[in-house]
Every structure is written in structure tokens, then in C-alpha cells.
C-alpha positions in Angstrom: 2.4 194.1 138.1 5.3 194.8 140.5 8.3 196.6 139.1 11.2 194.4 138.0 14.6 195.9 138.0 16.3 193.5 135.6 15.8 190.4 133.4 18.6 187.9 132.8 17.9 185.9 129.6 20.3 183.0 129.1 20.2 181.0 125.8 21.4 177.5 125.9 22.4 177.4 122.3 20.8 174.4 120.5 19.2 172.8 123.6 15.9 171.8 121.9 13.3 169.8 123.7 11.5 167.9 120.9 10.7 168.3 117.3 8.2 170.9 116.2 4.9 170.2 114.3 6.5 171.4 111.1 9.8 169.5 111.6 9.0 167.3 108.6 9.5 170.3 106.3 13.1 170.5 107.5 13.8 166.8 107.5 13.8 166.8 111.3 10.9 164.6 112.2 11.9 162.7 115.3 14.7 165.0 116.5 14.8 165.7 120.3 18.1 167.1 121.5 17.5 166.9 125.3 15.4 163.7 125.1 17.9 161.8 123.0 20.9 162.7 125.2 19.0 161.7 128.3 17.9 158.4 126.7 21.4 157.6 125.4 23.7 158.5 128.3 21.6 159.9 131.0 21.4 163.5 132.4 21.8 164.7 136.0 20.4 168.2 135.9 18.7 168.6 139.3 18.5 172.4 139.3 16.7 172.6 136.0 14.6 169.7 137.1 13.5 171.7 140.2 12.7 174.6 137.9 10.2 172.3 136.0 12.3 170.9 133.1 10.8 167.5 133.5 7.3 169.0 133.3 7.7 170.1 129.7 8.6 166.7 128.1 9.3 163.1 128.7 13.1 163.1 129.4 14.6 159.9 131.0 15.8 160.6 134.5 14.3 164.1 134.6 11.1 163.6 136.5 8.2 166.1 136.5 7.9 167.9 139.8 4.7 168.9 141.6 6.0 172.1 143.1 8.4 173.6 140.6 10.7 176.5 141.7 9.4 178.9 139.0 7.4 178.9 135.8 8.0 176.4 133.0 6.9 175.8 129.4 8.2 175.7 125.9 7.8 177.6 122.7 7.6 176.9 119.0 9.2 178.8 116.1 7.2 180.8 113.5 10.1 182.1 111.4 11.4 180.2 108.4 14.7 178.5 109.3 16.4 176.9 112.3 19.6 178.7 112.8 21.1 181.1 115.4 20.1 184.3 113.7 16.5 183.2 113.0 16.0 181.9 116.6 17.5 184.9 118.4 15.8 187.4 116.2 12.4 185.8 116.8 13.0 185.8 120.5 13.6 189.6 120.2 10.4 190.0 118.2 11.5 190.0 114.6 10.2 187.2 112.4 12.0 186.0 109.4 9.3 185.0 106.9 11.6 184.1 104.0 14.3 181.7 104.8 17.8 183.1 104.6 19.8 181.7 101.7 21.9 178.6 102.1 24.4 177.0 99.8 24.5 173.2 100.2 26.6 172.9 97.0 29.0 175.7 97.8 28.8 179.3 96.7 28.2 180.0 93.0 31.1 181.1 90.8 29.8 184.7 90.5 29.9 185.2 94.3 33.4 183.7 94.7 34.8 185.7 91.7 33.3 189.0 93.1 34.7 188.2 96.5 38.2 187.5 95.1 38.2 190.6 93.0 37.2 192.8 95.9 39.6 191.3 98.4 42.5 190.6 96.0 42.8 187.2 97.6 42.3 183.7 96.0 40.0 181.3 97.8 39.5 177.5 97.9 37.4 175.0 99.7 33.9 176.4 98.9 31.8 173.5 100.3 29.7 172.5 103.3 32.1 171.5 106.0 32.8 171.3 109.7 35.1 174.1 110.7 37.5 171.8 112.6 37.6 169.3 109.8 38.3 171.8 107.0 41.2 173.4 108.7 42.8 170.0 109.2 42.1 169.1 105.6 43.1 172.4 103.9 45.3 174.1 106.5 48.6 173.1 105.0 47.6 174.4 101.6 46.4 177.6 103.1 49.7 178.1 105.0 51.7 177.4 101.8 49.7 179.7 99.5 48.0 182.3 101.7 44.7 181.6 99.9 41.6 181.9 102.0 39.6 178.9 103.1 35.9 179.6 102.3 33.2 177.3 103.4 29.6 177.1 104.6 27.3 174.8 106.5 23.6 173.9 106.5 23.0 177.4 108.0 23.0 180.6 106.1 26.7 181.4 106.6 29.8 182.4 104.7 32.8 181.4 106.7 36.4 182.4 106.1 39.2 180.4 107.8 42.8 181.7 108.0 45.9 181.1 110.1 46.7 184.1 112.3 50.3 184.0 111.3 49.5 183.9 107.6 46.5 186.4 107.5 46.5 188.9 110.4 43.2 189.2 112.2 42.6 192.7 111.1 42.9 191.6 107.4 40.6 188.6 108.0 38.1 190.9 109.6 38.3 193.3 106.7 37.7 190.4 104.2 34.6 189.5 106.3 33.3 193.0 106.1 33.6 192.9 102.3 31.7 189.7 102.2 29.0 191.1 104.6 28.5 194.0 102.2 28.1 191.6 99.3 25.9 188.9 100.7 22.4 188.4 102.2 23.4 185.4 104.3 22.5 185.4 108.0 26.1 185.6 109.1 29.6 186.1 107.7 32.0 184.5 110.2 35.8 185.0 110.7 37.3 181.7 111.7 41.0 182.3 112.7 43.2 179.3 113.7 46.7 178.7 114.8 49.1 175.7 115.1 51.1 173.5 112.8 50.3 170.7 110.4 48.0 168.1 112.0 47.6 170.3 115.1 45.6 173.3 113.9 43.1 174.7 116.4 40.6 177.5 116.2 41.1 180.6 118.3 38.8 182.9 120.3 39.3 185.5 117.5 36.1 184.3 115.9 33.9 187.2 114.9 30.4 187.1 113.4 29.0 189.7 111.1 25.3 189.5 111.1 22.6 191.1 109.1 21.4 194.2 110.8 18.0 193.7 112.4 15.1 196.1 112.4 13.6 197.6 115.5 13.2 194.9 118.1 13.2 194.2 121.9 16.9 195.3 122.3 16.6 198.6 120.5 13.4 199.5 122.4 14.9 198.7 125.8 18.0 200.8 124.9 15.8 203.6 123.7 14.1 203.6 127.1 17.4 204.4 128.7 18.0 200.9 130.1 21.0 198.7 129.8 21.2 195.9 127.2 24.2 193.8 128.2 25.3 191.1 125.7 27.4 188.1 126.9 29.1 185.9 124.3 28.0 186.3 120.7 24.8 188.3 121.4 26.3 191.5 120.0 27.4 189.7 116.9 24.0 188.1 116.3 22.3 191.5 116.4 25.1 193.4 114.6 25.6 195.5 117.7 22.2 197.1 117.4 20.5 197.8 120.7 23.5 196.7 122.7 24.9 199.0 125.4 27.6 196.8 126.8 29.2 193.6 125.3 31.7 191.1 126.4 33.0 188.1 124.4 33.7 184.8 125.9 35.8 181.7 125.2 33.5 179.1 126.5 30.2 178.4 128.5 31.8 178.7 131.9 33.3 182.1 131.1 29.9 183.1 129.8 28.4 182.2 133.2 31.2 184.0 135.0 30.6 187.2 133.1 26.9 187.0 133.5 27.2 186.6 137.3 29.6 189.5 137.4 27.1 191.8 135.8 24.2 190.5 137.9 26.2 191.5 141.0 26.7 195.0 139.7 24.2 197.9 139.9 22.5 198.0 136.5 18.9 198.1 135.2 17.6 196.5 132.1 18.5 193.3 130.3 21.4 190.9 130.6 21.3 188.7 127.5 23.7 185.7 127.4 24.4 183.0 124.8 26.2 179.8 125.8 27.4 178.5 122.5 29.4 175.4 123.4 26.4 173.1 123.4 25.9 173.9 119.7 29.5 174.6 118.4 31.5 171.9 120.2 29.0 169.1 120.8 25.9 169.4 118.7 27.5 169.9 115.3 30.3 167.4 116.2 27.7 164.8 117.4 29.5 164.5 120.7 26.8 163.1 122.9 29.1 162.7 125.9 30.5 166.2 125.6 26.9 167.6 125.3 25.9 165.6 128.4 28.9 167.0 130.4 28.3 170.5 129.2 24.6 170.4 130.3 25.5 169.0 133.7 28.3 171.6 134.1 25.9 174.4 133.3 23.2 173.0 135.6 25.7 173.1 138.5 26.1 176.8 138.1 22.5 177.7 138.3 22.5 178.1 142.1 25.3 180.7 141.8 23.2 182.7 139.4 20.1 182.6 141.6 22.2 183.6 144.7 23.6 186.6 142.9 20.2 187.8 141.7 18.4 190.6 143.5 14.9 190.4 144.8 13.4 192.2 141.8 15.4 190.2 139.1 13.9 187.7 136.8 15.8 184.8 135.2 14.7 183.2 131.9 16.5 180.2 130.5 15.7 179.1 127.0 17.3 178.1 123.6 17.3 179.2 120.0 16.9 175.9 118.0 17.9 172.2 118.4 21.0 170.3 117.4 20.3 166.7 118.3 23.7 164.9 118.6 22.1 161.5 117.9 20.0 162.6 114.9 21.2 162.3 111.3 23.7 164.7 109.8 25.4 167.6 111.6 22.8 170.3 111.1 20.6 172.2 113.5 17.2 170.6 114.2 13.7 172.2 114.1 12.6 171.9 117.7 10.6 173.5 120.4 12.7 175.4 122.9 12.5 175.2 126.7 11.2 178.0 128.8 12.2 178.1 132.5 11.6 181.3 134.6 12.8 181.9 138.1 13.2 184.7 140.6 11.8 185.7 144.0 8.7 187.3 142.4 8.1 184.5 139.9 5.1 182.2 140.5 5.2 178.5 139.8 2.9 178.2 136.8 2.7 176.0 133.6 3.1 178.3 130.6 2.3 175.6 128.2 3.4 175.7 124.6 3.8 179.3 123.5 2.9 180.0 119.9 6.1 181.9 119.1 9.6 182.5 120.4 8.7 186.2 120.4 6.6 185.6 123.5 9.8 185.7 125.4 10.8 189.1 124.1 7.3 190.5 124.5 7.3 189.3 128.1 10.7 191.0 128.7 9.4 194.3 127.2 6.2 194.1 129.3 8.3 193.6 132.4 11.0 196.3 131.8 9.0 198.9 129.9 5.6 198.3 131.6 4.1 198.0 128.1 1.6 195.1 127.7 2.3 192.9 124.7 0.0 190.4 123.0 2.3 187.4 123.6 3.5 188.4 127.0 3.2 185.9 129.9 4.4 188.5 132.5 1.0 188.7 134.2 1.0 184.9 134.5 4.4 184.7 136.2 4.6 187.8 138.4 2.6 188.5 141.5 0.5 191.6 141.6 
């Protein structure tokens, strides 16, 4: 296999391509994020279509193509769960066999009492809620009292919202660190906001405190002396472990900008990007038109990424779970994820349905570390 200088892995957060075989166990039978958006409002994504997106599912307006510009396929999830941590960790080779705890009825009194005792702060809220909705609902009370807004979602998360002028960011982060030490949830999330009554808005000061992963793709690539550059919330998802460089972003397009900047630099290893707007702004909020626009805006940037890549770079585009904006509720959906691979050395092959997300990480390790892995499809996509 020819040597590859660098892999660029871009996760389109929540862009699932159809419900998994075990979707009924999660109440997600029938979900199809990409398919339902295409059916409802149409999708014009010519660049992903040329890469073979229409070859991996029946998506209205995204036709299959005989001569795809790269390899294409999809992957199913083995881990228990359907959240960000679970999906990204499986991609990196670490399976979660016991689902991370969730709190659909809010956190039990013993957790809240311990948190209040350790922080010296009172809390309120304590329910499943949308982050934008809960700050509008409870923001005035928070500003008046200084009490922390605590809430969760269908995911394994403990979220703390506070106005930046009432609770300084450094204090909010310290409270999150306390919660992280207490809890076994997937993520503790700081959710700062600003503004006045009726006009509260969340800020880019969000910070995720994830469980620390074990040894995985990132730590092994770092140990080999290569770069692992995280764009967006990648460093947060992996608690900084195995990350050599990190940059936070405010939105998808800034994530693409930062990725391209690093592609144009001289570095060797992995550039790992998460584009979160699909999930955070449009999936959870069931905004099908916003999701459509975000997908088309992303697709239009793909030629810039390909043009910036060097001859020995490989681009992998995938996702971490689904979040069908037309499906019931506001939760993630248990779906297959797309797998589109491009680069000057990449052959146009059908990778089929991969048995685990971890095939992606094992392929990346095979490419960068020259170490064959059981689930690797490196030999299928790269010319000898």
C-alpha cells in the first residue's frame, strides 16, 4: 500500500442515512435523516452525489452514479447508545457495551443535593429540555437569583446554563468540573448565554467535559509521533486525550475554514473535524429547512477541501448518529452513517455496509501507522 501523508476525517454530526437493524430497540424504526429531508424539501448536494452518496441509499433527487469519484458505503453501530460520545468513540475504536446513563425524569435528588453542596450553588430546572427553550423559560429567574439552570436531554448529559454576566465563565467551568468528577454521564456541558429577558442567546463559550476514553485511534497515532488535529468539539469529546492540536469553532463554515487552513499547512497525521450545526441547530430543533440549507452549504465547500489536499491525502466524510428532523420527538436516531472517501490515490469502490463504525478508525490506523487491522478497508480503497 502506498504511503499516505495525512487523513482528513470530517464528521457531519447527525447526518444518518437510514435506520439500523436494531432501531426498534431505540424507538427509531423508520427514521432516515438524509432520506426524509430529501423527500420533504429536496436536496441539491452535487459534490457528495459525485462521491457516491446516491449509491448508498434511495434519496430523492440524489441519483446513484456509475463512476463515483471515490469510495462509498455506510456503517452500522455496535455500541449501546446513539449519542455523540458513543458514535465518535466507536469510530476511534472504543466500543461502549453498556449504555451511558440517561435521566428522562431529571436527576435524582441525591445527585442534585451533592452537586449543590459541592458547588455552594442552588439549582433549578432539572428536566429534559431544549437548551434554547429552557433559557427563555428560566433565564429571568436565573438572572434574578443567580441559581444555576440544570437540565438534560435524551442523551447522557448533565448541562448547566448560566448568564455570563451573572456567573463568570471560569466559575461555570469550575462547576462543570465538579459535576464531571461526580457523574458517569457521557458529557457534562457548560451552556453560557447572554442577552436580556425574551432575547437570551447561547454563546460560543460552550465547553464539553467528556469521560476520558481508553487507548484508541487518537492516542495510538499521537504515540507514533504524528499530529492529531481536532476541529470543533473533537477535543471535548475525547477529553483532550490523544489530541496534539485543537481549535474550537462557532459554526460549520468556520469548521470548514479551519480544516482547510490545516490542510494547506505542512503536517502529517490526522485532521479530525466535527461539524455540529446539523445536529445542534437543526436536528434537535426539527428545522428541516435549516438542515437542508446546512447540507447544501457544506456540500458547496467540498471542492475547496479537495483542491487544498495534497496528492497523498485521504478525505473521509462520515457521521456519528442520526437526528431525523421529521421523525418524532427531538432525540438522536439510531441510524447507519455514510462513508464517502476521496483523494487522488483513492479507488472508486463500493465498501458496502461495514459491520461497525470502528472500521473507519481501523482504516485510518492502517493507513497512517502501516498496521493492518481486522476491519480496515484501506487495501480496498488505495492503489498498490
